[in-house]
C-alpha positions in Angstrom: 104.2 71.9 82.7 101.3 73.6 84.4 101.9 74.9 87.9 100.1 73.0 90.6 97.3 74.8 92.4 95.6 74.4 95.7 92.1 75.5 96.6 91.1 77.6 99.7 88.3 79.8 101.0 88.7 83.5 101.8 86.2 84.8 104.4 85.7 88.4 105.7 83.1 90.4 107.4 82.8 94.2 107.1 79.9 94.4 109.5 77.9 92.3 112.0 76.1 89.3 110.5 77.5 90.2 107.0 80.0 87.5 105.9 81.5 87.2 102.4 83.1 83.9 101.2 85.1 83.3 98.1 86.6 80.0 96.9 89.9 80.6 95.2 92.9 78.7 93.7 96.5 79.7 94.2 99.9 78.2 93.3 101.5 75.9 96.0 103.8 77.9 98.2 101.6 81.1 98.2 101.4 83.2 101.4 98.3 84.5 103.1 99.1 88.0 101.8 99.3 86.8 98.2 96.1 84.8 98.6 94.2 87.9 100.0 95.5 90.1 97.2 94.2 87.5 94.7 90.9 87.4 96.6 90.5 91.2 96.5 91.3 91.3 92.8 88.7 88.5 92.0 86.1 90.2 94.3 86.5 93.4 92.3 85.7 91.5 89.1 82.5 89.8 90.4 81.1 92.6 92.7 78.7 95.2 91.3 79.1 98.9 91.6 76.3 99.0 94.2 78.3 96.8 96.6 79.5 99.1 99.5 82.8 97.2 100.0 85.7 99.2 101.2 88.3 96.7 100.0 91.2 98.8 101.3 90.1 97.9 104.8 90.7 94.2 104.2 94.5 94.6 104.3 94.4 96.2 107.8 92.5 93.3 109.3 94.2 90.5 111.2 94.4 87.2 109.2 93.6 83.8 110.6 93.3 80.2 109.4 90.4 78.2 110.8 90.0 80.5 113.8 93.7 80.9 114.7 95.6 84.1 114.1 98.5 83.8 111.7 101.1 86.2 110.2 100.7 87.5 106.7 103.7 85.4 105.7 102.1 82.0 106.6 101.9 79.6 103.7 98.5 78.5 102.5 97.7 74.8 102.4 95.0 73.0 100.5 91.4 73.5 101.9 92.4 76.2 104.3 89.8 78.8 105.4 91.6 82.1 105.5 89.6 84.6 107.7 90.1 88.3 108.1 89.2 89.6 111.5 87.9 93.1 112.2 89.5 95.0 115.0 87.4 95.1 118.2 85.5 98.3 118.8 85.1 97.7 122.5 87.3 95.8 124.9 85.3 92.6 126.0 86.2 93.1 129.6 84.9 96.7 129.6 81.7 95.6 127.8 81.1 92.9 130.4 81.6 95.3 133.3 79.2 97.8 131.8 76.6 95.1 131.1 76.9 93.7 134.6 76.5 97.3 136.0 73.4 97.9 133.9 71.8 94.5 134.7 72.6 94.5 138.4 74.2 91.7 140.3 70.9 90.1 141.4 69.9 88.8 138.0 73.2 87.4 136.6 75.4 84.4 137.2 74.6 82.2 140.2 71.8 84.5 141.2 69.9 84.4 137.9 66.9 82.1 138.7 67.0 81.8 142.4 63.9 80.7 144.3 62.8 83.0 147.1 64.2 81.9 150.4 66.9 79.6 149.0 70.6 79.9 149.5 72.8 81.8 147.0 73.7 79.6 144.1 70.8 77.2 144.3 
């Protein structure tokens, strides 16, 4: 008897605004790690030699399903969207502080489009 299969989508991004998607089928009871291994193997078959894809970096990214981080041992369900997240290069809090410092406090937040002579926040 044939083993029952489920379909899912594997998504990853190696750079900004550069998303790769691959629809795959795995046996029921497969983990995220096994699904990613299958996805990497299949991607190697369909990609051309000109594709600059460092596939070894895929295993070091954090996996998630539909926007929620999951462990590598999580079981894959039918129609899941497995996403591999890149590590952050800059802490978002630090980036916001630097942006605020660069823009100045008079042009952001409540003070953005203030009419002259009006109270703060209006």
